[in-house]
C-alpha positions in Angstrom: 67.9 81.5 -114.6 66.4 84.9 -117.1 69.1 86.7 -119.1 68.6 89.5 -116.4 70.3 86.9 -114.2 72.8 85.4 -116.5 74.0 89.3 -117.0 73.9 89.9 -113.4 76.7 86.5 -112.5 78.9 87.9 -115.6 79.2 91.7 -114.9 80.6 89.8 -111.1 82.8 87.7 -112.6 84.5 90.4 -114.7 84.4 93.5 -112.2 86.7 91.6 -109.8 89.4 94.3 -110.0 86.9 96.6 -109.0 85.1 94.6 -105.6 84.6 96.2 -102.8 84.2 92.5 -99.9 80.7 92.6 -98.5 80.3 91.9 -95.4 79.0 92.6 -92.1 80.6 94.3 -89.3 82.2 92.5 -86.9 83.0 89.2 -88.4 82.3 86.2 -86.6 82.8 88.4 -83.1 82.6 86.6 -79.2 79.5 88.6 -76.6 79.1 87.7 -73.3 75.5 86.0 -72.6 72.8 87.9 -72.3 74.2 91.2 -73.7 73.9 93.0 -76.9 75.7 93.6 -80.3 75.4 95.9 -82.8 76.3 94.6 -86.5 77.0 96.8 -89.3 76.9 96.5 -93.7 77.9 98.4 -95.9 76.0 99.7 -98.5 78.5 99.6 -101.1 80.4 96.7 -102.2 80.6 94.6 -105.1 80.2 97.8 -107.5 76.3 97.6 -106.5 75.4 99.9 -104.6 72.2 99.7 -102.6 70.0 103.0 -102.9 66.9 103.8 -100.4 64.5 102.2 -102.7 65.9 98.4 -102.8 64.5 96.2 -100.6 66.9 95.4 -98.2 66.2 92.8 -94.7 68.1 91.5 -91.9 67.1 87.9 -90.8 68.6 86.1 -87.2 68.6 82.2 -87.3 67.0 82.1 -91.1 64.2 84.5 -89.6 63.1 88.3 -90.3 64.2 90.2 -87.6 61.4 92.9 -86.9 62.0 96.9 -88.8 61.9 98.6 -85.7 65.6 97.1 -85.4 67.0 98.5 -88.2 68.8 101.4 -88.2 70.2 103.0 -91.7 72.6 105.4 -93.3 73.9 107.0 -96.4 77.2 104.0 -95.8 75.5 101.2 -93.5 72.8 99.2 -92.6 72.4 98.8 -88.6 71.2 96.0 -86.7 70.7 95.5 -83.0 70.4 92.2 -81.4 69.1 92.7 -77.8 69.9 89.8 -75.3 71.5 86.5 -77.1 71.0 84.1 -75.2 71.8 81.2 -77.8 75.5 79.3 -77.3 75.6 80.3 -80.8 73.8 82.8 -84.3 73.6 83.6 -86.8 72.7 86.5 -88.7 72.4 87.2 -92.3 71.8 90.5 -94.8 69.6 90.3 -97.6 68.5 92.0 -100.2 67.2 92.5 -103.5 69.7 93.3 -106.6 67.9 94.1 -109.8 64.2 92.2 -108.9 66.8 89.2 -106.8 67.4 87.8 -103.9 70.8 87.7 -102.5 72.2 87.3 -100.0 75.1 90.0 -99.4 76.8 89.1 -96.2 76.7 87.6 -93.3 77.9 86.2 -89.7 78.0 84.5 -86.4 78.0 85.9 -83.1 79.2 83.2 -80.7 78.5 84.0 -76.8 80.5 83.1 -73.9 79.8 83.3 -69.8 81.0 84.3 -66.7 82.3 81.4 -64.3 80.1 81.5 -60.9 79.1 79.0 -57.8 82.1 79.4 -56.4 83.2 77.6 -53.7 86.3 77.0 -51.1 87.1 74.6 -48.4 90.4 74.9 -46.4 91.6 71.2 -45.1 93.2 71.3 -42.3 95.6 67.9 -42.8 97.0 68.5 -44.3 96.5 72.1 -45.5 95.4 73.0 -48.5 92.7 75.1 -49.5 90.2 74.3 -53.1 88.3 76.4 -54.5 85.7 74.7 -57.6 83.2 77.3 -60.0 80.7 76.0 -62.7 80.8 77.3 -66.0 79.0 76.3 -69.6 81.3 76.4 -71.9 81.2 73.7 -75.4 82.4 70.6 -74.9 84.9 71.6 -77.6 86.2 74.6 -76.3 89.7 75.1 -74.7 89.5 77.0 -71.5 92.8 78.1 -69.5 91.6 78.8 -65.6 93.5 81.3 -63.2 92.2 82.0 -59.6 93.0 85.3 -57.8 93.3 84.6 -54.4 94.1 88.5 -52.7 94.3 88.4 -48.7 97.5 91.0 -48.1 99.7 89.3 -50.3 98.5 88.0 -53.7 97.8 84.4 -55.0 97.3 83.0 -58.1 96.2 79.1 -58.8 95.9 78.1 -63.3 94.2 75.0 -64.2 92.4 73.3 -66.9 89.3 71.8 -65.3 87.1 73.7 -62.9 88.8 73.1 -60.3 92.4 74.5 -58.8 94.3 73.4 -55.2 96.7 76.5 -53.5 98.2 73.5 -51.6 98.5 76.4 -48.6 95.7 76.9 -46.6 94.7 81.1 -45.9 95.9 83.3 -43.2 92.6 83.5 -41.2 93.2 86.8 -39.6 92.6 88.1 -43.2 89.2 88.2 -45.6 89.9 85.8 -48.6 89.0 88.3 -52.1 88.4 85.0 -55.0 88.2 86.2 -58.2 88.2 83.5 -61.1 89.8 84.4 -64.4 88.7 82.1 -67.5 90.3 82.8 -71.6 90.1 81.2 -74.8 92.0 81.9 -77.8 89.0 84.2 -78.8 88.0 85.7 -75.3 88.8 86.7 -71.7 86.8 87.8 -68.7 86.8 87.0 -65.2 84.5 85.9 -62.5 82.0 87.8 -59.8 84.7 88.3 -56.8 84.2 86.3 -54.2 85.0 87.6 -50.9 85.1 84.3 -47.5 86.3 84.2 -44.0 88.8 82.0 -43.6 87.4 80.9 -40.9 84.5 79.5 -42.5 86.0 77.5 -45.1 87.7 75.4 -42.8 86.7 71.6 -42.8 87.8 69.6 -40.2 88.3 65.9 -40.1 84.9 63.5 -39.8 85.2 62.5 -35.7 87.8 59.6 -34.3 87.3 57.0 -32.4 83.4 57.0 -32.2 82.3 53.9 -29.9 78.5 53.0 -29.0 77.0 51.4 -26.4 73.8 49.2 -26.3 71.8 49.9 -23.2 68.3 49.0 -22.9 66.2 50.6 -25.7 68.7 52.8 -26.5 72.5 53.9 -28.2 75.3 55.8 -26.1 77.0 57.3 -28.2 81.0 58.6 -27.7 83.2 60.2 -29.6 86.6 62.3 -29.5 87.2 66.3 -30.2 87.7 66.8 -33.9 91.1 68.4 -35.0 92.8 67.3 -31.7 94.8 70.8 -29.9 93.9 73.0 -33.0 90.6 74.5 -32.1 90.1 73.9 -28.4 89.7 77.2 -28.1 86.2 77.6 -30.5 82.6 75.6 -30.2 82.4 72.6 -32.5 79.1 71.7 -33.8 78.1 67.6 -34.2 75.7 65.6 -35.6 74.7 62.0 -34.1 73.0 59.4 -36.8 71.4 56.4 -36.1 67.9 54.3 -37.4 66.9 57.2 -39.6 67.3 59.6 -37.0 69.6 62.8 -36.0 70.7 64.3 -33.1 73.0 67.8 -32.6 75.1 68.5 -29.8 77.8 71.2 -29.3 80.8 71.1 -27.8 82.0 73.4 -26.5 86.1 75.2 -25.4 88.3 72.8 -24.2 86.0 69.9 -24.3 88.4 66.6 -25.3 85.7 64.4 -25.5 81.4 63.6 -26.4 78.7 61.6 -24.8 74.9 61.3 -26.0 72.1 59.0 -25.6 70.3 58.4 -27.5 66.3 58.7 -27.7 64.5 54.6 -27.2 65.1 52.7 -30.0 63.7 49.5 -31.4 64.8 46.5 -28.9 66.9 43.3 -30.9 67.1 45.7 -33.9 70.6 45.9 -35.4 71.4 49.9 -35.3 73.9 51.7 -38.0 76.1 54.7 -36.2 78.1 57.9 -37.6 78.6 61.0 -36.5 80.0 64.2 -37.4 81.5 68.1 -36.7 82.4 71.7 -37.5 83.3 75.1 -36.3 80.5 77.8 -35.9 79.8 78.4 -39.5 82.1 76.2 -41.0 81.7 73.8 -43.8 80.2 70.1 -41.9 82.8 67.6 -41.8 82.1 64.1 -43.6 80.4 61.3 -41.4 82.8 58.8 -39.4 82.9 55.7 -39.8 79.7 53.3 -39.0 79.1 51.7 -36.3 77.0 48.8 -36.1 75.5 47.2 -32.5 72.7 45.3 -31.8 70.0 46.6 -29.6 69.0 45.0 -25.6 65.8 43.6 -25.4 63.5 44.2 -22.7 62.3 40.6 -22.1 60.6 42.1 -19.0 58.0 43.6 -21.8 57.9 41.0 -24.8 54.5 39.4 -25.0 55.1 35.5 -26.0 52.3 34.1 -28.9 50.9 30.3 -28.0 49.0 28.8 -30.2 47.6 24.7 -30.6 46.2 22.7 -33.4 44.9 19.2 -31.3 44.3 16.0 -33.9 41.5 13.7 -33.6 41.8 11.7 -30.7 42.1 7.6 -31.8 40.5 5.2 -30.5 42.1 5.3 -27.4 41.4 8.3 -26.6 44.9 9.8 -27.2 46.0 12.9 -29.7 48.4 14.3 -30.9 49.5 18.8 -29.7 50.8 20.6 -31.9 51.7 24.0 -30.3 53.8 27.0 -32.2 54.8 30.5 -30.7 55.8 34.0 -31.8 59.0 34.6 -29.2 61.8 36.4 -29.3 64.2 36.1 -31.7 67.6 34.0 -30.9 69.8 36.9 -32.6 68.9 38.8 -29.6 70.2 36.5 -27.5 68.1 37.2 -24.6 67.8 34.2 -23.6 68.9 30.7 -22.9 65.5 28.4 -23.9 61.2 27.8 -23.4 59.8 25.8 -21.4 56.3 23.6 -21.7 54.8 22.4 -18.9 50.8 20.7 -18.9 50.4 19.0 -15.3 52.6 16.7 -14.4 54.8 16.9 -17.3 57.8 19.4 -18.5 60.0 20.0 -22.2 62.6 22.4 -22.6 63.6 23.3 -26.5 66.4 26.3 -27.7 65.6 30.3 -27.7 66.0 29.1 -32.0 62.5 26.9 -31.9 59.3 28.1 -32.3 57.0 25.3 -32.3 56.7 21.5 -31.0 54.3 18.3 -30.8 53.0 16.8 -27.6 50.5 13.7 -27.1 48.2 14.4 -24.1 45.1 12.2 -23.3 40.9 13.0 -23.3 41.1 15.1 -20.7 41.5 18.7 -20.2 44.3 20.6 -20.1 46.1 23.8 -19.7 50.0 23.7 -22.0 52.2 26.5 -20.3 54.6 28.4 -22.9 57.5 30.6 -20.7 61.0 32.0 -22.2 64.5 31.8 -19.8 67.7 32.4 -19.1 70.1 31.1 -16.1 67.5 30.5 -13.5 65.1 33.8 -14.5 61.2 32.9 -15.5 60.5 35.2 -17.7 56.6 36.1 -18.8 54.2 33.4 -19.5 51.2 32.5 -21.7 49.2 29.1 -22.2 47.0 27.8 -24.5 43.7 25.4 -23.4 43.4 21.8 -24.8 39.3 21.2 -24.4 38.7 17.6 -23.2 36.9 15.4 -25.9 33.0 16.0 -26.3 33.7 19.1 -24.7 30.6 21.5 -25.1 32.4 24.9 -26.0 31.2 27.4 -27.9 32.3 28.9 -31.5 30.8 31.6 -33.5 27.8 31.2 -35.6 27.2 33.1 -39.2 31.0 32.7 -40.7 31.2 34.1 -44.3 34.6 34.3 -46.6 35.1 35.4 -49.6 38.3 36.3 -52.7 39.3 38.7 -54.6 41.9 39.1 -56.6 44.4 37.0 -54.5 42.7 38.1 -50.9 40.4 36.5 -49.0 37.7 38.4 -46.5 36.5 36.8 -43.3 33.1 37.3 -41.5 31.5 35.8 -38.2 28.8 36.6 -35.3 29.6 37.0 -31.5 28.8 33.2 -29.7 25.6 34.3 -28.1 25.4 33.8 -24.3 29.0 34.9 -23.4 31.6 36.8 -23.3 34.1 36.9 -25.1 38.3 38.0 -24.7 38.9 38.1 -28.6 39.0 35.3 -31.1 42.1 33.3 -32.6 42.3 32.8 -36.8 44.9 30.5 -37.9 45.1 29.7 -40.9 47.4 27.3 -43.3 47.4 26.1 -46.6 49.2 22.3 -46.5 48.1 21.7 -43.1 52.0 22.2 -41.7 52.7 25.4 -41.4 50.2 28.2 -39.9 50.1 31.3 -39.4 47.9 32.7 -36.9 46.5 35.6 -34.7 44.6 37.4 -31.7 42.3 39.9 -33.1 39.2 41.6 -31.0 37.1 42.5 -34.7 34.2 39.8 -36.1 35.8 40.6 -39.3 39.7 40.3 -40.7 41.6 39.9 -44.1 44.3 37.5 -45.9 47.4 38.8 -47.1 50.1 38.2 -49.3 48.5 34.7 -49.8 49.7 32.2 -52.2 48.0 32.3 -55.6 45.2 29.5 -56.8 45.6 27.4 -54.0 43.0 26.5 -51.2 43.5 27.4 -47.6 41.9 25.8 -44.5 40.7 28.6 -42.0 40.1 28.3 -38.3 38.1 31.3 -35.8 38.3 30.4 -32.7 37.1 32.3 -29.3 38.5 32.6 -26.2 37.8 33.3 -23.5 38.9 33.9 -19.7 39.1 30.0 -18.6 39.4 28.1 -21.5 39.0 28.6 -25.3 36.1 27.8 -27.1 35.2 25.6 -30.4 37.2 25.8 -33.6 34.8 26.7 -36.7 36.8 25.7 -40.0 36.4 27.0 -43.4 37.6 26.6 -47.1 38.0 29.0 -49.6 40.8 29.4 -52.5 42.5 33.2 -52.3 41.8 32.8 -56.3 40.1 30.8 -58.7 40.9 30.1 -62.2 39.5 29.1 -65.4 42.9 27.8 -67.3 42.5 27.7 -70.6 45.0 26.8 -73.6 44.5 27.1 -76.4 44.4 23.3 -78.8 44.4 24.4 -82.5 44.5 26.8 -84.9 42.6 27.3 -88.4 44.5 30.4 -90.1 43.3 32.0 -93.1 43.9 35.3 -95.5 42.4 37.8 -93.6 40.7 36.0 -90.6 41.3 33.1 -88.7 40.1 31.2 -85.8 41.2 30.1 -82.6 39.7 27.3 -80.4 40.1 26.8 -77.1 39.8 24.2 -74.0 40.2 24.7 -71.0 42.3 22.3 -67.8 41.1 19.3 -65.1 38.9 21.0 -62.8 40.9 21.2 -59.3 40.2 23.1 -55.6 40.8 25.8 -57.3 39.2 25.8 -60.4 35.6 28.7 -60.4 32.9 28.8 -62.2 33.8 30.6 -65.9 31.5 34.1 -66.3 33.5 33.9 -69.5 36.4 34.1 -72.5 38.4 37.1 -73.5 40.7 36.5 -77.2 43.5 39.0 -77.0 45.2 39.4 -80.6 48.3 41.4 -81.7 50.9 42.0 -84.4 54.3 43.4 -83.4 53.5 47.0 -84.6 50.0 47.4 -84.3 48.0 48.0 -81.1 46.0 44.7 -78.7 42.5 44.2 -80.0 39.9 41.4 -77.5 37.0 39.7 -78.4 35.1 38.2 -75.6 32.2 35.5 -75.6 29.7 34.2 -73.4 30.8 30.6 -71.0 29.6 28.5 -73.3 31.9 29.2 -76.1 35.8 27.7 -76.8 35.8 28.9 -80.8 35.9 32.4 -81.8 36.6 33.3 -85.3 38.6 36.4 -85.9 38.3 38.8 -89.1 39.4 41.6 -90.6 43.1 40.3 -90.1 46.0 41.7 -92.6 47.5 38.4 -94.9 50.2 37.5 -94.3 51.1 38.4 -90.9 51.9 36.6 -88.0 49.2 37.3 -84.8 50.1 36.9 -81.0 47.4 35.7 -79.6 46.2 34.6 -75.6 43.0 34.0 -73.7 41.3 35.1 -70.4 39.0 33.1 -68.6 37.2 35.5 -66.6 35.6 33.7 -62.9 34.0 35.0 -60.4 36.9 35.5 -58.5 40.0 36.3 -60.8 41.5 35.8 -64.5 43.6 33.6 -65.9 45.7 34.0 -68.8 46.7 31.5 -71.7 50.3 30.6 -72.5 50.6 32.5 -75.2 50.3 31.2 -79.0 51.6 32.1 -82.7 49.7 32.3 -86.1 50.5 33.7 -89.0 47.4 34.4 -92.1 47.3 33.0 -95.5 48.7 35.2 -98.6 46.1 34.2 -100.1 42.5 33.1 -98.8 40.8 29.7 -100.6 38.2 31.9 -103.3 41.4 33.4 -104.4 43.2 30.3 -104.8 39.5 28.6 -106.5 39.1 31.6 -108.6 42.9 31.2 -110.0 43.1 28.0 -110.7 39.8 27.5 -112.5 41.3 31.2 -114.5 44.4 28.6 -115.5 42.6 26.0 -116.2 40.3 27.4 -119.2 43.7 29.5 -120.0 45.6 26.3 -120.6 42.5 24.3 -122.9 41.9 27.2 -124.2 46.3 26.9 -125.4 45.2 23.4 -125.7 42.4 24.4 -128.0 44.0 26.6 -130.4 47.8 24.7 -130.8 45.6 21.4 -131.9 43.7 23.8 -134.3 47.5 25.3 -135.3 48.8 22.5 -135.7 45.7 20.5 -137.9 45.7 23.6 -140.3 49.3 23.6 -140.4 49.7 20.0 -141.4 47.7 20.7 -143.9 49.5 23.4 -145.6 52.2 20.8 -145.3 50.5 18.7 -147.7 49.3 21.6 -150.5 53.2 21.0 -151.9 54.6 24.4 -153.8 55.9 23.4 -157.0 59.6 24.5 -158.1 59.4 26.7 -161.1 63.2 25.9 -161.6 62.2 21.9 -163.0 60.0 23.2 -165.6 60.6 24.1 -169.1 59.3 25.7 -172.4 58.4 24.5 -176.0 56.1 25.6 -179.3 53.9 22.8 -180.8 53.4 22.0 -183.8 51.1 24.3 -185.7 49.2 21.6 -186.9 48.4 20.2 -184.0 45.9 22.9 -182.8 43.6 22.7 -185.9 40.9 21.7 -184.0 39.7 24.4 -181.7 38.6 23.7 -177.8 35.6 24.2 -177.3 34.2 26.6 -174.3 32.8 25.9 -171.2 29.3 25.6 -170.0 28.1 28.8 -168.7 26.9 27.2 -165.8 30.9 25.2 -165.1 34.5 26.6 -164.6 37.3 25.4 -165.7 38.5 25.3 -162.0 35.8 22.0 -161.9 36.6 20.5 -164.4 40.3 20.5 -164.1 41.0 16.8 -162.2 44.0 14.1 -160.4 44.7 11.9 -163.9 47.1 10.4 -165.8 47.9 11.3 -169.4 47.4 7.6 -172.1 49.6 7.4 -174.4 47.0 8.3 -176.9 46.6 11.9 -175.5 48.2 12.9 -178.3 45.1 12.6 -180.4 43.1 14.5 -178.4 44.3 17.4 -179.7 43.4 18.2 -182.8 43.2 16.7 -186.2 46.1 15.2 -188.2 48.1 14.7 -191.0 48.4 10.9 -192.6 52.0 11.2 -191.8 52.1 12.4 -188.8 49.5 9.4 -187.5 51.3 6.8 -189.4 54.8 8.5 -187.9 52.9 8.1 -184.4 51.4 5.2 -184.4 55.2 3.7 -185.1 57.3 4.5 -182.6 54.2 4.0 -179.8 55.9 1.2 -179.1 59.6 2.7 -178.5 61.3 5.3 -176.5 58.2 7.1 -176.2 56.9 4.9 -174.8 59.8 5.1 -171.8 60.2 8.9 -171.9 56.1 8.8 -170.6 57.1 5.8 -168.3 59.9 7.7 -166.6 58.6 11.4 -166.6 55.8 10.2 -164.4 52.9 9.3 -166.6 51.6 5.3 -166.5 51.5 3.7 -170.1 47.0 4.0 -170.1 45.4 5.4 -167.0 42.0 7.6 -167.2 41.2 11.2 -165.3 38.8 10.1 -162.2 35.3 10.6 -163.1 36.1 12.2 -166.6 37.6 11.5 -170.5 40.3 12.7 -171.3 39.3 14.7 -174.2 36.6 16.2 -171.8 39.6 17.8 -170.3 41.5 18.6 -173.0 38.7 20.9 -174.5 38.7 23.0 -171.4 42.2 24.3 -172.8 40.9 26.7 -175.3 43.4 26.8 -179.2 45.3 29.4 -180.0 44.6 31.0 -183.0 47.8 32.4 -183.4 49.9 29.6 -182.7 50.4 28.2 -187.0 49.3 24.3 -187.4 51.4 21.9 -187.6 49.8 21.2 -191.7 51.2 24.4 -192.0 55.4 24.6 -191.7 56.6 27.6 -191.5 60.4 26.9 -192.2 61.3 30.5 -191.2 59.6 31.0 -188.1 61.8 31.7 -185.3 60.4 30.7 -181.8 61.3 33.4 -179.7 60.5 35.8 -181.6 57.0 34.6 -181.8 56.6 33.4 -178.3 57.3 36.9 -177.8 55.2 39.1 -179.9 51.8 37.3 -179.3 50.1 36.1 -176.7 51.8 32.5 -175.1 48.6 30.0 -175.0 48.0 30.2 -171.3 47.1 33.9 -171.6 44.3 33.2 -173.4 43.7 30.9 -170.8 43.8 33.2 -168.2 41.5 36.0 -170.1 38.7 32.6 -169.2 39.1 31.8 -165.7 37.1 33.3 -163.3 38.1 35.3 -160.7 37.8 32.8 -157.5 40.0 30.2 -159.9 43.2 29.6 -158.2 46.6 31.5 -159.7 48.5 29.3 -161.9 52.0 30.1 -160.6 53.7 29.7 -164.1 51.9 32.5 -165.6 53.7 34.7 -165.3 56.9 33.1 -166.9 58.9 34.5 -169.1 59.3 32.4 -172.0 63.1 31.4 -172.8 64.6 30.4 -175.7 64.6 26.6 -176.6 68.1 25.1 -178.3 67.6 23.5 -182.0 68.6 20.3 -181.3 71.1 19.2 -183.6 71.3 16.9 -186.4 70.0 13.1 -184.7 69.1 14.1 -181.8 65.6 15.6 -183.1 63.1 11.9 -182.2 64.9 12.8 -177.9 64.2 16.2 -178.0 60.3 15.3 -180.0 59.8 13.6 -176.3 60.5 16.2 -173.6 57.4 17.0 -171.4 56.2 19.8 -170.0 54.7 19.7 -167.4 52.5 22.1 -164.7 51.4 21.9 -161.5 48.2 23.8 -160.4 47.3 23.4 -156.8 43.6 23.6 -156.0 42.8 26.1 -152.9 39.6 23.7 -152.8 41.4 21.1 -152.7 44.2 19.1 -149.7 45.4 16.7 -152.5 47.5 18.4 -155.6 46.2 18.2 -158.9 48.1 17.7 -162.1 46.8 18.5 -165.6 48.9 17.7 -169.1 49.2 20.0 -171.2 50.2 18.5 -173.3 53.7 15.6 -174.9 55.4 17.0 -178.1 57.5 16.1 -180.4 60.3 17.8 -183.1 61.3 16.3 -186.0 62.8 17.1 -188.9 60.8 16.5 -191.7 61.4 17.8 -195.4 63.7 20.5 -194.1 61.1 21.6 -191.9 60.8 21.1 -188.1 
C-alpha cells in the first residue's frame, strides 16, 4: 500500500463522526421470481463525494453490468435489474476513490415464487376436501400456507406443507374459487385463483365385489355400482384392466351392476383383472382389488407334438424307443392324462408326464398319443417306427457352423420324393432332448450351453412314414482356454508365459493369443501374437507398479479368457543393481586403501617422538674447554647430513679442545668416580661410538663460539645471565650456518634462564649435570640424539 492508501485509511479512521453510511438502497430485498427492481447508491457518503469524473460501475454476481442499465443524477447512481430468476443474487457498487478501486456497498436480492399447480379432490367417504399445490422454496425457509375457498361463505385452511384438508365437502351447487396464500418472515404472496366445479373434484370409491369368471378363450367381469345410491342419477364411466389391456364401459342412470366380457385371451393362462370408475368429467377412482383367474383351455384345438428316439437293436432285434411329447400344461387342469397305443399294446400316463419309454421288435409300427378327460378323447398325434433294415430317404448336404454360441444347420431336400416337413432334435447329454418341426431347410439354434458338444439329428417327414435321420455333431462354441503359468518381472518390463488346457471336444484350433494388461488407474492395453507363441514380453511398464493381466485365446468359433493374474514390477532393474554394486565396491576399495595409507602415515608420525621442552636445562661451559675452534663442514655436505644416532664415550670431553694440565689430571682422576655413574644414569654407555663416524667428527660439526671465555682465562666477575643475554648463544651461531632445508631445532628459540650457583661442597655434583638436546630428523623415521657437551663446575682457586 502506497502513501496515498495509508492516508486514505487514516482519514477514514479519524472521521468517523462525520460519516454518512454508504449503502445500496433497498438493503437485501425480496422480490417475486421473474420481476424487476431498481437499486440506488447515494453518491455522498463517508465524507467522500463521487463526482462525474469518478469511474463508477455495478456488478451482479461479480460480473460487470452493462452501463446502458445505469441511471445517474446529482444524488444517486441507479441500476435497473430485470427478470430476476435466480434464488439469490449479489449486487455491488464499485468506485475509484483517489485512484483506488473501492467496493462502496452492496445488497443481496432474494426471490420468491407463487404457489402453483393447485388441484383439489373431494372424497365422499368420509367426506373431505383436500387441496395440493407446488411451491419452489429454499429448504431452510419456513412458510405458512393458507388455503382460501370461496363458495358463497368463505372458508380457510392453514398448513405448513403443500397440502391442506378442509375436513368437509364443498357445496355442489356453487362454483369453488381456490387461492393459496404463502407467507414467510420477509414476504407474502398469493397464488392465482383457481375456479372449480365441485362435481369435477369428486373421486368416488373404487368398485366393490368385482367377480371374474374364466370362459372358453375369454373372461367375464361383474361389479357393483360404486357409491351405492348416492350417484344413481348420474352416468358413471368404468375401465376394466386385464392382460395388459384396458376396456371401457359406462353405467347409465339407475344401473346398479355392470357386466363385461373381455376379448379373446390366451388359453390356460393366469389373468389378473381390476376395475375403476369415475363420474362424468371427474377424477378416476383407485383401481379395485385385483382378481386372478386361470383361463380355460380349448383342448380340441390343442395340437400335440410327439417324437421318438430309437436305440440300436440288440442281438434278438429288440429295440428301445424313447417317446417324448409337448402336451397340455398340468396347471390348466384340462385333461386327466395321456394314452399311448401301438399294435395291441397300450400305456396310460398322467397329465404331468411328458415322456415315456417302450420296447418294440424289429418290425415297423406306429405309436399314437392321445389326451383324454373322462371318457372323452381329444385329438391325437402319432409317430412312425421303421423296421430294421428298411430303406429310407434322408436329407443331403448337411452343414453345421457355430459362432458366438449359436449353431446354424442347413441341408438339401431329399431326392425323388416330396416331404411334408422336417423334424430336428438336438441334445447335449443324450437324455434331455429338444425338438422342432419346420418346413424350411435351415435352422438357427439358440440358448445353448457354451463350449458344449451337441448332437443334432435332421429327419425328413412323409405322409405315411418318416425318413432316415442324419446325425451331426458340433460344439456350440469352441474354446482355446489358456492359463498363465509364470511371470518374469523386471523394472520396466515383464515376461508373461502361458499354457493351453488339455484338449477337449470343444477345444478348437487357436488362431492367436492376445495379452491384456493394465494398472488400477490406466486404461487397458494389449499385445497380440500368433498361435505358435506362448509367451510375450511387455515393455515400457512403470517401475514398482502392480499390473493385472489375462490372456485371451481366439479360436475360429469364439474367444475365451484366462483367469486374471497380477504381478508387480521391480523398483530397481538389473542394470541399476549391477551399476550400483560396482560403484559401491569401487568406493569401498578406495576408502579401504585410503584408510590403510592414513593409518601407516599416522603410525610413522607417532614414532617421531617429540621431546618435552620442560625436561631441558641450560648452563655455561668453561671458556678454556673451547679454545680449539671447530672445523667448518665441507661445502658439499650439510650439517644435517653429519648428525647420526650415537652414544658419547666418557672421553668425549677431550674432543672439545686443549685444556690445562691440571684440568686433565682432575678429569682423569675422577673418571672412575661419580662422573661415570652420572653418565650411565643419564642414558649414555661407558664406552660407545657413533655409527660410521668418530666422535671427534661429530663434535667438529658444531662451531666454537668465539665470544665465550676460555677455560684458561677465568673471569671471577662474570655473571652467567648477563653473559648469555649480551651475546649470541652457540645455538644461534649454529643457526646461521644451517641450510634452509635442515630441520629446525625446537630448542633454538628458548630464552636462557639463570642457573643457580651451587653452594660450597656441591661443585662436583653440579659439574656432572648434563644438558641433552634431541633433534628430530624429517628425513629419517628414528630419532637422533646429539650430545652438546658435559659440563663440570668446580671450585678451584676461587673461580667457577
